C-alpha positions in Angstrom: 2.3 -9.5 22.4 -0.9 -9.2 20.4 -0.9 -5.4 20.7 2.7 -5.2 19.4 1.9 -7.4 16.4 -1.3 -5.4 15.7 0.8 -2.1 15.8 3.4 -3.4 13.4 0.7 -4.6 10.9 -1.4 -1.4 11.2 -1.4 1.5 8.7 0.2 3.7 11.3 3.6 2.0 10.9 3.5 2.7 7.2 3.2 6.4 7.9 5.8 6.4 10.8 8.4 4.2 9.0 9.9 7.0 6.8 10.0 9.3 9.9 11.8 6.6 11.9 14.3 6.1 9.1 15.0 9.9 9.0 15.4 10.1 12.8 17.7 7.1 13.0 19.8 8.5 10.1 20.2 11.8 12.0 21.0 10.3 15.4 24.3 8.7 14.4 25.9 11.7 12.8 24.8 14.0 15.6 26.2 11.5 18.2 29.5 11.4 16.3 29.7 15.2 16.4 29.0 15.2 20.1 31.9 12.7 20.7 34.2 14.3 18.1 35.7 16.7 20.7 36.8 13.8 23.0 38.4 11.4 20.5 42.1 10.7 21.0 44.2 13.0 18.8 41.3 15.4 18.2 40.9 18.9 19.5 38.5 21.8 19.5 39.5 22.8 16.0 38.8 19.3 14.5 35.6 19.1 16.5 34.3 22.4 15.1 35.2 21.3 11.6 33.2 18.1 12.2 30.3 20.0 13.5 30.2 22.4 10.5 30.6 19.7 8.0 27.8 17.7 9.6 25.5 20.7 9.6 26.2 21.1 5.9 25.8 17.5 4.6 23.2 16.1 7.0 20.2 17.9 5.4 21.2 16.5 2.0 21.6 13.0 3.4 18.2 13.1 5.3 16.5 14.3 2.1 17.8 11.2 0.3 16.5 9.0 3.1 13.1 10.7 3.3 12.4 10.2 -0.4 13.8 6.7 -0.5 11.8 5.5 2.5 8.6 6.6 0.7 9.8 4.7 -2.3 10.3 7.8 -4.4 13.4 8.8 -6.2 14.6 12.2 -4.9 14.5 15.0 -7.5 18.0 16.1 -8.6 19.3 13.3 -6.3 22.6 12.9 -8.2 23.5 16.6 -7.8 22.7 16.6 -4.1 24.8 13.4 -3.7 27.7 15.1 -5.4 27.4 18.1 -3.1 27.2 15.8 -0.1 30.3 13.8 -1.3 32.3 17.0 -1.8 31.5 18.1 1.8 32.2 14.8 3.5 35.4 14.0 1.5 36.6 17.5 1.3 36.6 18.0 5.1 38.3 14.7 5.9 41.8 16.2 6.4 40.4 18.8 8.8 37.7 17.0 10.9 39.9 14.5 12.8 40.9 10.9 12.6 37.4 9.6 13.4 35.7 11.6 10.7 35.7 8.7 8.1 32.9 7.2 10.2 30.7 9.8 8.4 31.3 7.8 5.3 28.5 5.5 6.5 26.0 8.2 5.5 27.7 8.7 2.2 27.5 5.0 1.6 23.8 5.0 2.3 23.1 7.9 0.0 25.2 6.4 -2.8 23.0 3.2 -2.7 19.8 5.2 -2.5 20.6 7.7 -5.2 23.1 6.4 -7.7 22.2 3.7 -10.3 23.9 0.4 -10.5 26.7 -0.4 -10.9 28.0 3.0 -9.7 26.2 2.7 -6.4 27.9 -0.7 -5.6 31.3 0.7 -6.7 30.8 3.7 -4.4 29.8 1.4 -1.5 32.9 -0.8 -1.9 35.2 2.2 -2.4 34.1 4.2 0.6 34.2 1.2 2.9 37.7 0.3 1.6 39.2 3.8 2.1 37.7 4.5 5.5 40.5 2.7 7.4 43.4 4.0 5.4 42.1 7.6 5.7 41.9 7.2 9.5 45.5 5.9 9.6 46.7 8.8 7.5 45.0 11.2 10.0 46.8 9.7 12.9 44.4 7.0 14.0 46.1 4.1 15.9 46.4 1.0 13.7 44.5 -1.1 16.2 41.4 1.1 15.7 41.5 1.2 11.9 39.7 -2.2 11.4 36.9 -1.0 13.8 36.6 2.2 11.8 36.0 0.3 8.6 33.7 -2.1 10.4 31.6 0.7 11.8 31.2 2.2 8.3 30.1 -1.1 6.9 27.7 -2.0 9.7 26.4 1.5 10.3 25.6 1.9 6.6 24.1 -1.5 6.3 21.8 -1.0 9.3 20.5 2.4 8.0 20.0 0.9 4.5 18.0 -2.0 6.0 15.8 0.5 7.8 15.2 2.6 4.7 14.5 -0.4 2.5 12.0 -1.7 5.1 10.2 1.6 5.2 10.1 1.6 1.3 8.8 -2.0 1.3 6.0 -1.1 3.7 5.0 1.9 1.6 4.9 -0.3 -1.6 2.9 -2.9 0.2 0.3 -0.4 1.4 0.0 1.0 -2.2 -0.5 -2.5 -3.5 -3.2 -3.3 -1.0 -5.0 -0.1 -1.9 -4.7 -0.9 -5.6 -6.2 -4.3 -5.1 -9.1 -2.9 -3.2 -9.7 -0.4 -6.0 -9.5 -3.2 -8.6 -12.1 -5.1 -6.7 -14.5 -2.1 -6.8 -13.8 -1.6 -10.5 -14.5 -5.3 -11.2 -17.8 -5.1 -9.4 -18.8 -2.0 -11.4 -17.9 -3.8 -14.6 -20.1 -6.7 -13.6 -23.0 -4.4 -13.0 -22.4 -2.7 -16.3 -22.4 -6.0 -18.2 -25.5 -7.1 -16.4 -27.4 -4.0 -17.4 -26.1 -4.1 -20.9 -27.3 -7.8 -21.4 -30.7 -7.3 -19.8 -32.0 -3.7 -19.9 -29.8 -2.8 -22.9 -31.1 -5.7 -25.0 -34.7 -4.9 -24.0 -34.3 -1.2 -25.0 -32.8 -2.3 -28.4 -35.9 -4.4 -29.0 -38.2 -1.4 -28.1 -36.3 0.7 -30.6 -36.7 -1.9 -33.3 -40.5 -2.2 -32.7 -40.7 1.6 -32.7 -39.1 1.7 -36.1 -41.5 -0.9 -37.4 -44.4 1.1 -36.1 -43.1 4.2 -37.8 -42.9 2.3 -41.1 -46.4 1.0 -40.8 -47.7 4.5 -40.0 -46.1 5.7 -43.2 -47.9 3.0 -45.2 -51.2 3.7 -43.5 -51.7 0.2 -42.1 -53.7 1.3 -39.1 -54.7 -2.2 -37.8 -51.2 -3.5 -37.8 -50.0 -0.2 -36.3 -52.4 -0.5 -33.4 -51.1 -4.0 -32.6 -47.5 -2.9 -33.0 -48.0 0.1 -30.7 -49.7 -2.1 -28.1 -46.8 -4.5 -28.2 -44.4 -1.6 -27.9 -46.1 -0.3 -24.8 -46.0 -3.8 -23.3 -42.3 -4.1 -24.0 -41.7 -0.7 -22.4 -43.6 -1.7 -19.3 -41.7 -4.9 -19.0 -38.3 -3.2 -19.5 -39.2 -0.6 -16.9 -40.2 -3.3 -14.4 -36.9 -5.2 -15.1 -34.9 -2.0 -14.7 -36.6 -1.3 -11.4 -36.0 -4.8 -10.2 -32.3 -4.6 -11.2 -31.9 -1.3 -9.3 -33.6 -2.7 -6.2 -31.3 -5.8 -6.5 -28.2 -3.6 -6.6 -29.5 -1.5 -3.7 -30.3 -4.7 -1.8 -27.9 -7.3 -3.0 -28.5 -11.0 -2.4 -26.9 -12.8 0.4 -24.6 -14.6 -1.9 -23.5 -11.3 -3.5 -22.9 -9.8 0.0 -20.8 -12.8 1.0 -18.7 -12.7 -2.2 -18.2 -9.0 -1.9 -17.0 -9.4 1.7 -14.5 -12.1 0.6 -13.2 -10.0 -2.3 -12.6 -7.0 -0.1 -10.9 -9.0 2.6 -8.7 -10.8 0.1 -7.8 -7.4 -1.5 -6.7 -6.2 1.9 -4.2 -9.1 2.3 -6.4 -11.4 4.4 -6.5 -15.0 3.2 -10.3 -15.5 3.0 -12.3 -18.6 2.4 -16.0 -18.7 1.7 -18.0 -21.8 2.6 -21.6 -22.1 1.4 -24.1 -25.0 1.9 -24.8 -27.4 -1.0 -28.4 -26.4 -1.1 -27.5 -22.8 -1.6 -28.5 -19.7 0.4 -31.6 -17.4 0.4 -31.8 -14.8 -2.3 -32.4 -11.9 0.0 -30.7 -10.7 3.2 -32.5 -8.5 5.7 -31.1 -5.0 6.3 -30.1 -5.8 9.9 -28.1 -8.9 9.0 -26.5 -7.0 6.0 -25.5 -4.2 8.3 -24.0 -6.6 10.8 -22.0 -8.4 8.1 -20.7 -5.2 6.7 -19.7 -3.9 10.2 -17.8 -7.1 10.8 -15.9 -6.8 7.5 -15.1 -3.2 8.2 -13.8 -4.1 11.6 -11.5 -6.7 10.1 -10.3 -4.4 7.4 -9.3 -1.7 10.0 -7.8 -4.2 12.4 -4.8 -5.0 10.1 -3.8 -7.8 12.4 -5.7 -10.6 10.7 -3.9 -13.3 8.8 -6.8 -15.5 7.7 -10.6 -15.4 7.7 -13.3 -18.0 7.0 -16.9 -17.1 6.3 -19.2 -20.0 6.6 -23.0 -20.0 5.8 -25.0 -22.7 7.7 -28.7 -23.6 7.6 -29.9 -24.5 11.1 -33.7 -25.2 11.7 -34.6 -23.1 8.7 -32.4 -20.2 9.7 -29.2 -19.2 8.0 -26.3 -18.5 10.3 -23.2 -16.7 9.1 -20.0 -17.6 11.0 -17.1 -15.2 10.5 -13.9 -16.7 12.0 -10.9 -14.5 11.9 -7.8 -16.1 13.5 -9.0 -17.1 17.0 -12.1 -14.8 17.1 -15.5 -16.0 15.9 -18.7 -13.9 15.3 -22.1 -15.4 14.3 -24.7 -13.4 12.4 -28.3 -14.7 12.0 -30.1 -14.2 8.7 -33.9 -14.6 9.4 -35.9 -16.5 6.8 
């Protein structure tokens, strides 16, 4: 059961969903053509007309399904729908009394391509005329309600499949957008940090440099020496601060690592909670522990079968233990002092 759930929540199903929608949309018309030669009241001539019409309209219909399942409006969709409608409706008098079952595909394409309220009007009209068209073509009156019912249910089932594939595609796109937003937010935080620290220090150096230039122009050598000494000291402090900041970004603190992990998991659709001790956590995290934490987060992001995750930091005998609980699985990572 777990394997099935993991498959349906994996990224593969998003890629396969449009293909499945197209395949299912093709199976029903092909099956109808196969059975067309054996329906009561039909013959080889009506079967051949049914086959030819299906070969003509089915590529247009599958094109509508393929684009809609990927949540994209088909280019020139209205024109291809008109061509499909001309084929399906025009061949009705020639393709046998069960041909109106092909209206199910026309119903689906109408709702996928046409804007409201025309799509709803087309849906209702095609379902309503299916049974009368069958009766006019010699279909027994007992079978007419089932013909209309098959158009309604067949079209509804295919629409549900297409809309499900489109919803999965939009969900996947939203998850990727959230992950990109989390990365952009972290970049903005780093930019603001550098601007408020290193940027302010550099502005102060520029100001002192301008003052030193002014004193040099006035010939105040004693004051100039002091100003240049202070300028050099400010430059050394700024350089040291810049190096410290860069090392901090390369080796982020334990709290920053935990917060980044929580943001990435939340952006991927995993309900994540971060629990930290009241006394706080160490500033640094060793490379081995950081790699273990990142590997665990990466595994959870790829699993796609995780509903909730709790990251707990605990201090035990002077050591920090990170407990990552995802659904029923728990992993403990040690952070040496």
